[in-house]
C-alpha positions in Angstrom: 5.9 7.3 -28.8 7.9 6.6 -25.6 6.5 3.7 -23.6 7.4 3.9 -19.9 6.8 1.4 -17.1 5.3 3.1 -14.0 5.1 1.3 -10.6 2.9 2.7 -7.8 4.1 0.1 -5.3 0.8 -0.5 -3.5 0.5 -2.6 -0.3 -0.9 -5.8 -1.8 -2.5 -7.4 1.3 -5.2 -5.0 2.5 -8.1 -7.1 3.9 -11.2 -7.9 1.9 -13.3 -5.8 4.2 -11.0 -2.8 4.0 -13.6 -0.7 2.2 -16.2 -1.4 4.8 -14.1 -1.2 7.9 -11.6 1.6 7.2 -12.5 5.2 6.1 -9.4 5.8 3.9 -6.4 4.2 2.4 -4.5 7.5 2.9 -3.5 9.7 5.9 -5.1 7.7 8.8 -4.9 4.1 7.5 -4.3 2.1 10.6 -0.7 0.9 11.3 -2.0 -2.6 12.3 -2.6 -3.4 8.6 1.1 -3.1 7.8 3.3 -6.1 8.2 7.0 -5.2 7.7 8.0 -8.8 6.9 5.4 -9.1 4.2 6.4 -5.6 2.9 10.0 -6.8 2.7 8.8 -9.4 0.1 6.7 -6.8 -1.7 9.5 -4.3 -2.1 11.8 -6.9 -3.5 9.1 -8.1 -5.9 8.5 -4.6 -7.0 12.2 -4.0 -7.7 12.3 -7.2 -9.7 9.4 -6.0 -11.8 11.0 -2.7 -12.5 14.2 -4.3 -13.6 12.3 -6.9 -15.6 10.6 -4.0 -17.5 14.0 -2.5 -18.3 15.1 -5.9 -19.6 12.0 -6.1 -21.8 12.9 -2.9 -23.6 10.6 -0.2 -22.1 11.8 3.3 -22.9 12.0 4.2 -19.2 11.0 3.0 -15.7 9.1 5.3 -13.4 8.6 5.7 -9.6 6.9 8.4 -7.5 6.5 9.8 -4.0 3.6 9.4 -1.5 3.2 9.4 2.2 1.1 7.7 4.9 -0.9 5.4 2.7 -1.4 1.9 1.4 -1.7 3.1 -2.2 2.0 3.6 -2.8 4.9 2.5 -0.6 7.4 5.0 -1.8 7.8 7.9 0.7 11.3 8.2 -0.8 11.4 7.3 -4.5 15.1 8.4 -4.6 16.0 5.3 -2.6 14.3 3.1 -5.2 15.8 5.1 -8.1 19.3 4.8 -6.5 19.0 1.0 -6.5 17.7 1.0 -10.0 20.6 3.2 -11.2 23.0 0.4 -10.2 20.7 -2.5 -11.2 20.2 -1.2 -14.8 22.6 0.1 -17.3 20.9 2.0 -20.1 17.2 2.6 -19.4 16.2 6.2 -18.3 14.9 6.5 -14.7 11.9 8.8 -14.3 11.2 10.0 -10.7 7.7 11.5 -10.7 8.9 12.9 -8.5 10.0 14.8 -5.4 7.3 16.9 -3.8 9.4 20.1 -3.6 7.4 21.9 -1.0 8.0 19.1 1.5 11.8 19.4 1.6 13.5 21.8 4.0 15.7 23.0 2.5 14.8 22.1 -1.1 18.5 21.9 -1.9 18.2 18.4 -0.7 16.3 17.6 -3.9 19.0 19.3 -6.0 21.7 17.2 -4.3 19.9 13.9 -4.4 18.7 14.3 -8.0 22.2 15.3 -9.0 23.5 12.1 -7.2 21.0 10.0 -9.2 22.0 11.6 -12.4 25.7 11.1 -11.8 25.3 7.5 -10.5 23.1 6.6 -13.5 25.3 8.4 -16.0 22.8 11.0 -17.0 19.7 8.8 -17.2 17.5 10.8 -14.8 14.1 12.4 -15.6 13.4 14.8 -12.7 9.7 15.1 -11.7 8.5 18.0 -9.6 4.9 17.5 -8.4 3.1 19.9 -6.2 1.8 16.9 -4.3 -1.5 15.5 -3.4 -3.3 17.2 -0.5 -3.1 14.0 1.5 0.7 14.0 1.2 1.3 17.7 1.6 -1.4 19.2 3.7 -2.4 16.3 6.0 0.6 13.9 6.2 3.2 16.7 6.2 1.2 19.6 7.7 1.6 22.2 4.9 -0.6 25.2 4.6 -2.7 24.6 1.4 -3.1 28.4 0.7 0.7 28.8 0.5 1.6 25.4 -0.9 2.0 26.5 -4.6 4.0 29.6 -3.7 6.3 27.5 -1.6 6.6 24.9 -4.4 7.5 27.6 -7.0 10.2 29.1 -4.7 11.6 25.7 -4.0 11.8 25.0 -7.8 13.7 28.3 -8.4 16.2 27.4 -5.7 16.8 23.9 -7.1 17.3 25.2 -10.7 19.7 27.8 -9.5 21.6 25.3 -7.4 22.0 23.1 -10.5 23.0 25.9 -12.9 24.8 28.6 -10.9 28.6 28.0 -11.1 29.5 30.1 -8.1 28.4 29.8 -4.4 25.4 32.0 -3.9 23.0 33.2 -1.2 19.2 32.6 -1.5 16.7 34.7 0.4 13.1 33.8 -0.3 10.0 33.9 1.7 10.3 30.3 2.8 14.0 29.5 2.3 17.0 31.5 3.4 20.5 30.0 2.8 23.7 31.9 3.1 25.7 29.4 1.1 24.3 27.3 -1.7 26.9 25.2 -3.5 25.8 21.7 -4.2 28.1 18.8 -4.7 27.7 16.6 -6.8 26.3 18.4 -9.9 24.2 16.7 -12.5 25.7 15.0 -15.6 23.0 16.5 -17.9 23.5 20.1 -18.6 22.1 22.6 -17.8 20.1 20.1 -15.8 18.0 16.8 -16.2 14.7 17.1 -18.1 12.0 18.3 -15.9 8.5 16.8 -15.9 5.5 18.1 -13.9 2.9 15.6 -12.8 -0.5 17.2 -12.5 -4.2 16.6 -12.2 -5.7 19.3 -14.3 -4.7 22.7 -12.9 -4.8 25.6 -15.4 -1.8 27.3 -13.6 0.2 24.1 -14.0 -0.5 24.0 -17.8 0.6 27.7 -18.1 3.7 27.1 -16.0 4.7 24.1 -18.1 4.4 26.2 -21.2 6.3 29.1 -19.7 9.2 26.8 -18.4 9.1 24.4 -21.4 8.4 21.4 -19.1 6.5 18.2 -19.8 3.0 18.1 -18.4 2.1 14.6 -17.1 -1.5 13.8 -16.5 -1.5 10.9 -14.0 -5.1 9.7 -14.5 -6.6 6.9 -12.6 -9.6 6.6 -14.9 -8.3 6.0 -18.4 -8.0 7.9 -21.6 -11.7 8.3 -22.2 -12.1 10.2 -19.0 -8.8 12.0 -19.5 -9.8 13.5 -22.9 -11.4 16.6 -21.5 -8.4 17.5 -19.4 -5.9 16.9 -22.3 -8.1 18.9 -24.7 -7.9 21.7 -22.2 -4.2 21.4 -22.0 -3.7 21.5 -25.8 -6.1 24.4 -26.1 -4.1 26.3 -23.5 -0.9 25.5 -25.4 -2.4 26.9 -28.6 -3.5 30.1 -26.8 0.0 30.6 -25.5 1.5 30.0 -29.0 3.2 26.7 -28.3 3.4 23.9 -30.9 1.5 20.6 -30.7 4.6 18.5 -30.1 3.1 15.4 -28.4 6.2 15.0 -26.3 5.1 18.1 -24.3 2.7 15.7 -22.6 2.5 12.4 -20.7 -0.4 10.2 -19.6 -0.7 7.3 -17.2 -2.9 4.3 -18.2 -3.8 1.0 -16.6 -3.1 -1.8 -19.2 -4.0 -5.5 -19.1 -2.9 -7.8 -21.9 -3.5 -11.5 -22.5 -4.0 -14.0 -25.3 -7.6 -13.0 -25.5 -10.1 -10.6 -24.0 -11.7 -13.3 -22.0 -8.4 -14.5 -20.6 -7.5 -10.9 -19.7 -10.8 -10.5 -17.9 -10.1 -13.8 -16.0 -6.6 -12.9 -15.1 -6.9 -9.3 -14.2 -10.3 -8.9 -12.5 -9.0 -9.5 -8.9 -6.1 -7.0 -9.1 -8.2 -4.4 -10.9 -11.0 -4.6 -8.3 -8.4 -4.4 -5.5 -6.8 -1.3 -7.1 -10.0 0.7 -7.7 -11.9 -0.4 -4.6 -9.2 -0.5 -2.0 -6.1 1.5 -3.2 -8.3 4.4 -4.3 -10.6 4.3 -1.3 -10.0 7.9 -0.2 -12.0 9.7 2.4 -13.4 12.9 0.8 -12.3 15.0 3.8 -8.7 14.6 2.7 -9.2 15.2 -1.0 -9.8 19.0 -1.4 -8.8 21.2 1.5 -9.7 24.9 1.2 -7.0 26.8 -0.5 -5.4 23.8 -2.3 -7.1 24.4 -5.7 -6.6 27.8 -7.3 -9.5 30.1 -8.1 -9.0 29.7 -11.9 -9.0 25.9 -11.7 -12.2 26.0 -9.7 -13.9 28.4 -12.1 -12.9 26.0 -15.0 -14.6 23.2 -13.1 -11.5 21.0 -13.1 -11.0 18.4 -10.5 -7.8 16.5 -9.5 -7.7 12.7 -9.8 -7.6 12.5 -6.0 -10.9 14.4 -5.7 -12.4 12.3 -8.4 -11.3 9.1 -6.6 -12.8 10.4 -3.3 -16.0 11.2 -5.0 -16.2 8.0 -7.0 -18.7 6.5 -4.6 -21.3 9.0 -6.0 -21.1 6.9 -9.2 -21.9 3.7 -7.4 -25.5 2.8 -6.8 -27.3 0.3 -4.5 -25.3 -2.5 -2.9 -22.2 -1.5 -4.9 -21.7 1.3 -2.5 -20.3 -1.1 0.0 -18.7 -3.8 -2.1 -17.3 -1.4 -4.7 -17.3 -1.4 -8.5 -16.7 -4.5 -10.6 -14.3 -5.3 -13.4 -17.1 -4.9 -15.9 -17.7 -1.4 -14.6 -14.1 -0.5 -15.2 -14.1 -1.8 -18.7 -17.4 -0.2 -19.6 -16.2 3.2 -18.3 -12.8 2.8 -20.1 -10.7 2.9 -16.9 -8.6 0.0 -18.2 -7.1 -0.8 -21.6 -7.7 -4.5 -21.8 -7.8 -7.4 -24.2 -5.7 -9.3 -26.7 -2.6 -7.6 -28.1 -4.5 -6.5 -31.2 -7.3 -5.1 -29.0 -4.9 -3.3 -26.7 -3.0 -1.8 -29.7 -6.3 -0.5 -31.1 -7.2 1.2 -27.8 -3.7 2.7 -27.4 -3.8 4.1 -30.9 -7.2 5.6 -30.0 -5.6 7.1 -26.9 -2.7 8.5 -28.9 -5.2 10.0 -31.4 -7.5 11.5 -28.8 -5.0 12.8 -26.2 -2.0 13.5 -28.5 0.5 12.4 -25.9 4.0 11.2 -26.7 4.9 9.8 -23.3 2.7 6.9 -22.2 3.3 5.7 -18.7 1.9 2.2 -18.6 0.6 0.8 -15.3 1.3 -2.9 -15.9 1.2 -3.7 -12.2 -1.9 -2.6 -10.4 -3.6 -3.6 -7.2 -2.5 -6.9 -5.6 -1.1 -8.3 -8.8 1.7 -10.9 -8.1 5.1 -10.9 -9.7 4.4 -13.7 -12.1 1.3 -12.0 -13.5 3.0 -8.6 -13.6 5.8 -10.1 -15.6 3.4 -11.9 -18.0 1.5 -8.6 -18.6 4.8 -6.8 -19.1 6.1 -9.4 -21.5 2.9 -9.6 -23.5 2.9 -5.9 -24.0 6.6 -5.6 -24.8 6.6 -8.4 -27.3 3.2 -8.0 -29.0 2.1 -4.4 -28.6 5.2 -2.2 -28.0 7.0 -2.8 -31.4 3.9 -1.7 -33.3 3.7 1.7 -31.4 7.4 2.8 -31.8 6.7 4.8 -34.9 3.9 6.8 -33.5 4.8 10.5 -33.5 8.1 9.7 -35.3 7.9 13.1 -37.1 8.4 14.9 -33.8 11.5 15.5 -31.8 11.4 14.6 -28.1 13.3 17.5 -26.6 12.4 16.4 -23.1 14.3 13.1 -23.0 17.5 12.3 -21.0 20.9 12.7 -22.7 23.0 10.0 -21.0 26.7 9.6 -21.2 28.0 7.4 -24.0 28.5 3.7 -23.1 32.3 4.1 -23.7 32.4 6.8 -21.0 30.1 5.2 -18.4 30.8 2.7 -15.7 29.7 -0.9 -15.9 28.5 -2.4 -12.5 30.3 -5.6 -11.7 27.1 -7.6 -11.9 26.7 -6.7 -15.6 30.3 -7.1 -16.7 30.3 -10.8 -17.5 27.0 -10.5 -19.4 28.1 -7.6 -21.5 31.5 -9.3 -22.2 29.7 -12.4 -23.5 27.5 -10.3 -25.8 
């Protein structure tokens, strides 16, 4: 099992009354809530946390793209990944991802991902999300009925830009370029491994099978709620004649580790309630625009995580409607894997059994968690849980993992040279 450290980079100082006074954390969140000087400190703490996770031995560090929101402060994950490429030496960097339909032309993605792969020495995992409706339809003004078609065309252009050796012309419905000839070109050949973040679309499952890409279910609500979606994914893989290699799939999970379950409840209650009640406070009018979900997905009764988050208030009764859910609610519903190392290990083994996923994207920072607590959570997991999970799925080959340059071939940033020489 590959254990990856995933950062959402939320704004950590939304007011206590945010849920009552503001309709949504996404799209129309008011600019008066953002303090650039405070965000300067947040970004640098977030970078420290990602680098710390790399030092702790996580298999990869992960970033993603969102727009116009307080849930995730990464409109350009490539900027973060570029800094990480210089501030780390061996750990793969997973960008989940670049929302292809938002780039005009999409060759910008081909160029920037190639740069990241070259700077990092072949450590890039390239994520290609369709994108949430808040990011794509509302923040960037895309037509929901043509979004998937535009995304697929952009994908084809990026792949051809990476793999075609000669300058070529591209004439699609949405993109027309007389000369496509990207420089630089990626280290990994024919291209970096491609992962597709998704929320449960049947077409996305089928496309991942067709293209032999990793499907990543970025769930907010834990492995118990995610079982139905992953069961559907594996059933579709079986129908299409694909093997049950667990590395075909990834899953995101909020995790909170401490010396004991009670200590974990004490330490992580505030950031968990901040995350679920403020960071996921999404106005339903932004969650499911007409034309965004395909007919087959609607017929199957599948909902994206965004729509589930927007509809979460329907699960809250009485006075909880205004104040939000509590930590005990999250634990009872299985949103959070929480407890002592032994308890967390038991829950992750259950996750691995139930979902059959080989790439686990751990959310060790969530909500308004500060750097010290994030590093404690990360260290506890790395030292006391992670070593006991390494042998999960050892009989399977991960064909979707980066193939970096050999250390003897790769550059050593000056900041690491004295340390490596001493070792």
